[in-house]
C-alpha positions as CSV (number, residue, x, y, z in Angstrom):
1,M,-4.8,-16.0,7.8
2,A,0.0,-15.0,7.1
3,P,1.0,-16.9,4.5
4,T,3.0,-20.2,4.9
5,N,5.5,-20.7,2.0
6,E,8.7,-20.3,3.7
7,Q,10.0,-18.4,0.6
8,V,6.8,-15.8,0.7
9,N,7.7,-15.3,4.2
10,G,11.6,-15.3,4.2
11,R,11.1,-12.1,1.2
12,A,12.3,-8.5,1.5
13,F,9.1,-7.4,-0.5
14,L,9.7,-4.0,-2.8
15,K,12.9,-3.5,-1.0
16,E,13.8,-1.1,-4.4
17,M,10.7,1.2,-3.7
18,Y,11.6,0.8,0.4
19,E,15.0,2.2,-0.4
20,D,13.9,4.8,-2.5
21,D,12.7,8.0,-0.7
22,Y,11.1,8.7,-3.8
23,Y,8.5,6.4,-2.7
24,P,7.0,7.1,0.0
25,D,6.9,4.4,2.6
26,R,3.7,4.2,3.8
27,I,2.4,3.7,-0.1
28,V,4.4,1.2,-0.4
29,D,3.1,-0.8,2.6
30,K,-0.1,-1.1,0.8
31,G,1.2,-2.6,-1.8
32,R,3.4,-5.4,-0.2
33,A,-0.2,-5.8,1.6
34,I,-0.8,-6.4,-1.5
35,L,1.6,-8.6,-3.0
36,L,0.7,-10.6,0.7
37,R,-2.9,-10.7,0.6
38,L,-1.8,-12.2,-3.2
39,C,0.3,-15.2,-1.8
40,E,-3.0,-15.4,0.5
41,R,-5.4,-16.0,-1.5
42,I,-2.8,-18.4,-3.8
43,E,-2.7,-20.4,-0.6
44,S,-6.3,-20.6,0.1
45,E,-7.8,-20.5,-3.9
46,R,-5.2,-23.6,-5.0
47,P,-5.3,-22.2,-8.7
48,A,-3.7,-26.0,-10.7
49,D,-3.0,-23.2,-13.5
50,L,-2.2,-20.9,-14.7
51,A,-5.5,-20.1,-16.2
52,A,-7.0,-20.2,-12.7
53,L,-3.7,-18.1,-11.5
54,Y,-4.0,-15.1,-13.6
55,P,-7.5,-14.2,-12.1
56,L,-5.3,-13.5,-8.8
57,T,-2.3,-11.9,-9.9
58,H,-4.8,-9.8,-12.0
59,A,-7.0,-8.9,-8.9
60,A,-3.5,-8.0,-7.7
61,T,-3.2,-5.6,-10.1
62,E,-5.5,-3.8,-9.9
63,E,-4.7,-2.9,-7.1
64,F,-1.9,-1.7,-7.5
65,N,-3.7,0.5,-10.3
66,A,-5.3,2.2,-7.4
67,L,-2.6,2.9,-5.9
68,E,-1.4,5.5,-8.6
69,D,-3.5,8.0,-7.4
70,E,-1.7,8.0,-3.2
71,F,1.6,7.7,-5.5
72,L,0.6,11.5,-7.8
73,A,-0.8,13.0,-4.1
74,A,2.8,12.5,-3.2
75,D,4.6,13.7,-5.6
76,S,6.0,10.5,-6.0
77,D,5.0,7.4,-9.0
78,I,4.8,4.0,-10.2
79,E,7.6,4.6,-12.7
80,T,10.5,2.2,-14.5
81,V,11.9,1.8,-10.9
82,A,8.6,0.7,-9.2
83,R,7.2,-1.0,-12.2
84,E,9.7,-3.4,-12.9
85,A,10.3,-3.8,-9.0
86,I,6.7,-4.6,-8.6
87,G,6.6,-6.8,-11.9
88,E,9.3,-8.5,-9.7
89,E,7.6,-9.6,-7.6
90,F,4.7,-10.9,-8.9
91,W,6.8,-13.3,-11.1
92,F,8.4,-14.4,-7.9
93,V,5.2,-14.4,-5.9
94,A,4.4,-17.1,-8.8
95,T,7.8,-19.0,-9.0
96,A,7.4,-19.4,-4.6
97,Y,3.9,-20.9,-5.4
98,G,5.2,-23.7,-8.4
99,F,4.4,-20.9,-11.5
100,P,7.8,-21.0,-13.0
101,D,6.6,-20.6,-16.1
102,A,4.3,-18.2,-15.1
103,D,4.9,-15.0,-17.5
104,I,5.2,-11.6,-16.5
105,E,3.6,-10.0,-18.8
106,E,0.3,-11.8,-18.2
107,L,0.7,-12.0,-13.9
108,I,0.5,-7.9,-14.4
109,A,-1.8,-7.9,-17.7
110,P,-3.8,-5.4,-16.5
111,R,-1.9,-2.6,-14.8
112,D,-2.2,0.6,-15.7
113,W,1.9,1.8,-15.2
């Protein structure tokens, strides 16, 4: 199921990372897919509040954690630019689904990057 949220469908997720050759597109594609799956989960589970949203974003953050080895194997890394880009995308997703008060640090609390 693809997300139905118009804001999400109009978003170029991880644009900064795609524009930088330091990040291999094939791995950034996996990050984009994680974000889209997060959107699908939000649409299907319809969290009522932040306490219900955070476990969904934490699961997606864990998926990003798993990508770190792939980035490293490709002589890349989830470093400052990537951390900020990924964090901003999580905040965008939260606000697009009606959670403008989400704490960006809590959205990605289990991150290793």
